[in-house]
FIBAPA-551433 format. One line per 10 residues: number of its first residue (from 1); their letters; for each residue x, y negated, z negated of C-alpha. Coordinates in steps of 0.25 Angstrom, whole numbers. Layout:
BEGIN
NUM> a> X:Y:Z ~ ... $
END
This chain:
BEGIN
1> marilwivlv> 8:-58:-14 ~ 13:-46:-20 ~ 0:-43:-27 ~ -7:-42:-13 ~ 4:-32:-9 ~ 0:-23:-20 ~ -14:-24:-17 ~ -12:-20:-3 ~ -3:-9:-8 ~ -14:-4:-17 $
11> vlvilwllgf> -25:-5:-6 ~ -16:3:4 ~ -13:14:-6 ~ -28:15:-8 ~ -31:16:7 ~ -20:26:8 ~ -26:35:-2 ~ -39:34:4 ~ -33:38:17 ~ -28:51:11 $
21> llkvggafih> -42:53:4 ~ -51:49:16 ~ -42:52:28 ~ -44:39:34 ~ -35:29:40 ~ -24:39:44 ~ -10:33:46 ~ -15:19:44 ~ -16:21:29 ~ -3:27:28 $
31> vllvialivl> 4:15:35 ~ -3:6:25 ~ 2:14:14 ~ 17:13:19 ~ 15:-2:20 ~ 10:-2:5 ~ 22:6:1 ~ 31:-4:8 ~ 24:-16:1 ~ 26:-8:-12 $
41> ivnlvtgrra> 41:-6:-10 ~ 43:-20:-6 ~ 36:-25:-19 ~ 44:-16:-27 ~ 58:-19:-21 ~ 56:-34:-21 ~ 52:-33:-36 ~ 39:-41:-34 ~ 28:-39:-45 ~ 15:-38:-39 $
51> l> 7:-37:-52 $
END
């Protein structure tokens, strides 16, 4: 399950970067980035190893 969260995190960060480069998605991509950061912080705090 944690591996899936890391995959989602990577996909969201890529979409966020595309949003900056291509100016698409607006605030939606930034909201997804915040969600990805929350998932990352939760994984780090709980000490789960995703890889």
